[in-house]
N, C-alpha and C positions, 0 to 999 in steps of 0.2 A: 206417794208417802216414802220417807226415807225407812228402811226396815233396819239400817245398821248390821247389814251384811258383812259376813268376812271375805276377805278375799277369795278363798275357795269357793265361797256362796256364790259369789259374782262371777267367778268363771264357770261354777256349773250350769247358771242362766245362758251365760254368754256361749258355750257350747252348745246347749240345747237349740238355743235360737238359731245358730250358725246350721245346725243339721235342719231343722225345721224350715229355716229359707232354703236351702240349698238342695236337701233331699227331700224333702216331703212335699215342699210348694209344687213343684214340677210335676209330682205324679198324684196328687191327692185327689184329683177329678177324675184321673181314667180307673185308679184304684177303687173308689168309689162307686163308678158306675158297672166294675166289671167284679168287683168283690174279690180283689186280688188280696193275697195276705203280703205285707212288704216286708219281703226279705231284705230286699237293699237297703232298707232304713235300718233293719234291727241290724245288721251287719255293721253298720256305720254308726249306731248308737254304743255297739260291743267295743269299735276303732276306740272310741273317744270315752271310753270307759265309765257310759253312764249306766251299764247295767247291774254295776256294783254298788251304786250310792250308800244303799242302806245296810249293806252287808260288812260285818268286821275286816280287818286288815288280814287278820289271820285266816282266813277261808279268800283271801283274794281280792277282798271288795275295797272298797272306797274308806269304810269305816265310820260314815254319816249313819243318818236316821231318817226317821219318817220326814221330817224338815227337809232335809236337800232330796228325797225322794219328791215330794210336793212340787219342789221347786222347775225340778226337769220337766215333771208331768205336765204341769200350769204352762211351760213354755212351749214344751210340743204340740201342746192341743189347741194353743192359739190359732195353729197351722190347720191341725188335723186331731181331732180327738179320738178316731177310729184308729189311726196309724199309732197313736200315743199308747195306745190301750194295750199292744203288745208287750211293751215293758211294765205297765201298771198292772195289769192282770198277771204277770210272771211274780210281780213283788206280792200280789193277794197270795198266790198258792206258795210261795218260799215262807213267810209269815209263822205258817204252821211248824215249819224247820227251824227257824230262828227261836221261835218260843219253846217247843215241846220236841225238839228232837234231839236225840242222841247225840255224842261227840263223833261217834261214827259214822252216823248218818250225816251231819254237818260235813263232817272231812272227804266223805263221799261226794256229796251231791252239790254243796254252795261253791265251791269253785267253778265250776262250769257254769252257774247261773250268774256269777259274777262277770265271766269271763263273756257272756252273751253266747256262749256256744249251746247252753241249753235255755229253753223256753218252757216255761210251766204253767200249768192249768189248775184251777180251783173245782172239785167235783164235789160239790154238796146239791145243788136243786134237782130235783125230778117233776116229771109231768104232774104230779098230784102231790107235790110237796115243794112248794115255794116259799111263800111266806111263811107256813108250818112244815119247817126244816125237818120235824120229829115225826112227821109222816112220811118220811121216807120208805121205801121198800125193800131198796137195795141190801142182801143182807153178806155176812162174812161168817164162814164157821171153820172151827179147825178142820185141818186137812194133811195128814204125816206131817212132815215137820214145817208147816205154814199156815197159811189161810187160803179159802176157797170163797172167792167174790161171786155172785149173781146179780144182776140188776142192769139199770140203765139210768144213766143220768143225764139231763135235758139241758140244753141253752149254756154250755159251756164253754167260755170264752178261750180262745186259743186252741180250741178244741184240737183237731187232728194235728195243728200242726208243733204242738207242744211234744215235747218228747219226756218230761217228768209229770206226774199228775198226785194230785193231795184228793186223796177219795174218802169219803165218809159213808159208813155200812152200820148195819143193825146186828149186833153179834148176841145180844140177848133181848129180844122184843118186848120180853114180858118186864123188863126195868124201865121201858118208856128213855126217857131224856139220858139215864145212865144205864143205857142197853146200846149206846151208839160207840164207834170206835175210828179212829181213823187211821189209814194206811196210805203209805207212798207204793204208787203203782209205775213203772218204767214203762213207756212204747215200745210194742215189740215184745210185751209178754204175752205168751200162748193163752187163748180164750178172752184177750183183750182188742176190741175193735171199735169203729167207728160207725155211727150211723147216720142220719139226717144232715146234711150241712143247711142250716136254717136262711133263708132269703129276707133280710131282714130291713125294716124302714131306715135305720142309722148304723154309724159305726160300720158301716159294709167293707172296709179294710181290714176288719178283725172279724176272726174266722170264728164262727159259733157252731158247734155240733154237738153230737149225742155219743156218750161214752157207754161202750156196750159190754157187760162182762158176762162170760157165760165157761161157767167151772174155769174161773181164771186164778191160776194159783200164783201166791207170792210166799216168797220166805217171811219166816216170824220175824226176822230180823225188820221187814219194814212196815212193823205195826209203829205209829207214832203215839208216844207216851204210853200210859197204862190201859190196858182195856177196857173201857166202858168211858173214857174220857173224851170222848168226839164230842159231846158239846160244849164242855169246857173249851175245848182246841178252835172249836168254830166260832163261839161265842166269841173268845179273847181275841183270834185272828181278824174278824169283822171291825170288833173295836181299833184295832191297831191299822186297818186297811182303807177303811171310811174315808177318811182325809186324803186319800189316793184318789177317790172318786170326785171329792170336793175339788180337788186340785184338777181334775179333768175337766168338769163342770166350770169351773173359774175360768180355765183357760179357754173353751170354746164362749164363754162371756167375753173376756176381755177381747180376742178376737174380733169378735160381732161388732162390740162399740168401736173398736180400732177402724174397721171397715167403715162405720155408720159414719163416724165424724168425717173421716176422708172423703165418702161419697158425698155428705152434706156440704162440703166446701168444694166440690166440683159440679155439682148439678145446678143449673140457671134454670130458674123461673120466674116469670113475670121481672123478667131481666136483672136477677140478682142470685146469688146462690141462697139454697134453703136454707142452710146455715144463719141466714140473717131473719128467717122467720122465727117468732117466738114457741111456736107451737113445736117446730122441731126442736129448740134451745132446752124446752122443758123436757122432752124425750130424752135428748142426749144427758141432761143433768141427772135425771134419775137414774137412770142406766148406769153412768159413773160412780153415783154414791152408791148404788147398789153393789157396784162391783168392787169399790175399797172395803165397805161392811163387812163382805162374804170373805175377801183376802184377810183382812184382822182376823174374823173368827178360825179360818181356817191356819193361818200362821200360830197363833197363839195355841192352836190345838195339837197340832204338830210340835212345838215346843213343848205342851207340857208333858207330851207323852216320851219326847226324847232327853227330856228331865230326869225321868224316872218315877214319876208320880204313879199311885195305885190305880185310882179313881178317875177314870176319863170317858167313861161309856154314855154317859149324859152330853158331854163336849164332843165326843165324836159323833154321835147321831144328829147334834146338833149344826154340825160342821156338812155333814152330807146331806142334811134336809136344808139349809139356808144356800149353800152354793149351787144346789140340782135345781133349786125354785128359783135363785137368779139365772142361771142359765137359759132356762124356759123363758124367764121374762124378759130377758136383755135379748136373747133371739129373734122372739116376736116384733119387739118395739125395735128393733136394728131391722129387721126387715121390713116394718112399717114406713120408716124412715126412705129407705129404698125403693118402696111404691112397687110398680111393675115390675121393675129390674132385679129388686130382691125375691122376686118369686121366680124368676126363671133360672134353669139349670147353667148359664153363663156367669152365673155370679154365683159364689160359694156361700151367700147367705140360706140359701134354702138347705144346704147341706149341713149347716152348724144348726140349723133349728131341728133339723131329724137328728143329728147326732146329739144333742141336747136332751133329748127326753128321754134315752135309756138311763140318763144318771138319776132320773128320779123314780127308776124302778128297781134296778139291778142291785146287788149288795144288800137288801133290804129297801123296799117300798118306802116311799117319804110317809106313808102312814105306819108303818112300822116304825119307823124311826120318831113319829109323833108320840106312839106307844112307848117306846123307849125312855124317851125324856120327862114324859108324863110320871113312869114310873119310878125313875131315879129321883125326880122331885118328892112325890110322895113318900117313898123310903127314907129319903133327906129328912124331911118335915118329922117325920114319924121318929127318927133317930133323934132328932134335936129335943 
């Protein structure tokens, strides 16, 4: 479909595609097997000015928005959703700064993120606080001229490879949702270390580790927003970032579709390419239709956010839900088209399927997305 992209937006796609083909493709298999963080690809993204697509120009960024970020993440994820996550997860951790950071904080941290010299991570999830984020145990108490953090965050994307962390902690447990605050923590801060490095099913080129805080002292100026605003910051951040997960999922699905179509034209059975068989044609047709439908929802939601609309929680949840479900369905069907070859690690399809699964889980499981969508529908109906 023609999305009537601007020349700059088309250049973003072309640049991301070139990096994906030249830098990611040759290493994706090895990085997936070995669980290696893609520093060389991150450097290529930085050199191509992709890291600051969604950051205002006054902080060294491109001056785009969620839509430009999604264009790049989608294109990169067509080759490897795990490697693309280095940039996408940094955006997740950057949105709190963009939305709630002070001017001093923005001036200090955003230029490095835009330049690609700073990788960031989002520290919300804990062992017993996944979907129930309010169940977190990490605390922050006043100490001296700052705050003292204690606790452990789990399954944090970019983990020990980041230099900057947005961390959520309870500052007044008695207040429930209003007792959570957000903080900026720099790598190397005394009392801040890393725990277990997770051995994952998919996105293995993305590091996932524990963040451990033991009497970790940070200055008062590292608090994000006002005390007690942590839940508001987290919810707003996820509303902005979920299209990015959708873009990652869409890219995985689109790459799987491309591979399946190409394979169907080359694979000969019973004397003709399997693309001539109606059973295969129907699989491909359904996959292509789902990919285009997901892309339409993703692009519409991203443009809605960038246009300054105030209410898009429902659409953001729908986007993450639809794109990730499509990614899982398309990769499964694409593997079916490839048969036994698709199941082998010699081909990238089994990797795509493994990578797709996490998009239904992180940044809010798809069950949580359905809860959010239903809640917004019911609230809207009641208001009417």
